[in-house]
N, C-alpha and C positions, 0 to 999 in steps of 0.2 A: 542691349547693354550699352551704356554711355561710355564714350572714350574719355579717359581721365589722364592721358599722358600730358607731359609738360608741353610738347609740341602743339597739341590740340588746344591747350589753355592759352598759349601764346597766340596762335592763329585766331582764336576767338576774340582776343583783345585788340588785335591790329585792325585799325580802321580800314574799311574797304576803299578801293580806288575807283573813281568813276571813269568814264571813257576818255576824258581829257587828261587824265593822269593826276588830277588834283586830289588831295586828301579831303575826306569829309570832316575829320576831327580837327582839333586845334593843336595837336602835336603831343609831345611827351606828357604834358600836364594832364591832358584828358585821358591819356592811356593809363597813367598812374592812378588817377581818380577812379577809373573804371576797374582797375585791378583791386583797389582797396574795397570798392563796393562789392565786387564779385566775391572777394575773400570773406567779407562780412556776411554776405548772403549764404555762402557755403558753411560758415561756422554756425549760423542760426539754424540752417537746415539740419546739420549734424546734431546740434543740441536738441532740436525737436524730435529727430529720429530716435535718439537715445532715451529721451523722456517718454515718448510714445511706447517704446519697447519695454521700458521699466514699469510703465503703468498697465501693460497688457493690451494696449490699443493696436499694436503691431506685433505680428508673430513671426516675421521673417528677419532673422538676424543678418542675412546677407545684405539686405538693403541698408541696414544700420551700419554695417561695416563699410559698405561702398560710400555712404554719405560721410563717414568719418575719414576715409582715405581721400575723398575729394577735398574735404576741408584741410587736411594735412598737406596735400600737394599744393593747394592754393596758397596756404600760408608760407610754405617753403619757397614758392615762386616769388611771392611778395617780398619776403626777407632778402632773397637774392637780388631782386630789382633794387631794393633799398641799398644793399651793400654796394652794388655796382654804381649807383648814382652818387653815393658818398665817396667812393673811390675816384670817380671821375672828377668830382668837385675838388677833392684833395690834390689831384694831379694838376688841375687848372691853377689852384692856389700856389703850388710849388713852381709853376712856370715863371721864368724871369722875363720881364718886359724890356 
């Protein structure tokens, strides 16, 4: 069974560190782009699972529910990332120079 906790989703999105300690990725922008891509993929997989189940191609409702929950968790995580980014932006705007 696949782990769908928020911690595992965040760990999967964090770029790995090589031995010199430098990041592979380009930073927050790449992390956000990967999160959007993963969320889109999860939504597509959930839609396909529901469609297959309704057409009788799949007979296991458990897999359909797992796909739906993965898509839901992924979307919630993306919304929270967006909220935190907007909140940080607003905090920076409120700073006095």
